[in-house]
N, C-alpha and C positions, 0 to 999 in steps of 0.2 A: 213513243209506245214504252209500257212497263213491263220485264220482264217478271212472268209466276217463279219460285220458289220449288220448281222439284227435288224432290229426293228420293235418287238413286239407292240400288245397293253396290257392295265391289262389281259385280260385276257386269252388270249394265255399267256402269262407269267404266269398263276394262274392253266393251263391247262395244258405246259408241265412239270410247280411244282409238280402238281396233279400225274401226272406220277414215281414221284419218288419213288422209291420200301420204301424209306423211312417213307417218305410222306404216315399219317392217313388221314390228311385228314387239310382242308380246314374252316377256320371260319372268313366270312368276317365282320361278328363282332366284333372279337378282332384287331381294329382298326393297332396298332402296332406292333402285333406279334399273327397276324391270321396263318401260320404254322402252326400245330402237327407234331413232328419229332420226329422218334429213334433213329438214328443215337447218335443224341446232348443226347437223356440223357443218354444211356448208359445201357438204359433195354429196355423192349416189351413194358411197357408207355413211353408216348408220349411228350414232355414238346413244351410248346408257342416258333415258331422263326420268325424273323421276313424276309423278303423278302432276305435284301443282306448278311444276313446266308444261304440260300439257296445257290447263288452266288460264294459264296465262299467256297463251298462244292466241288468234285471236283466228285461225283458222277451227282449232276445237267448237266456238258458238257455233261456228260456219256447220259441220259435222253434226253436232244438236238438233239444228235449222232442220237439214236436211231428213237423218233419222229418227225423225218424230214417228213417219209410220209406218218405221221399220221394226221387225218383229224383235233387233238385237236389244230395244228398247220398250221393252212395254209400262212405265211407267211413265215417260213420255207422252204416249199412246194415252193414253188416261185423262193426262194435263187438257189434250191436245180436245177430245169427245163430245 
């Protein structure tokens, strides 16, 4: 099955990332590594990671599939309609 390329705004990307079960929070004041993630910390205490790290995680792809109908990602809704 081929995947459609979807263009998302920065806010939409952050909303989708925040839906990930490993994401504890997103702190925009941390410019280089704004995302707190427990997957890469290996414990319940999160570490800060960047957006590219989230894109390499297979969990993020699962989140995109789950939020296609969620209001947090309106651009994804357009692609599936």
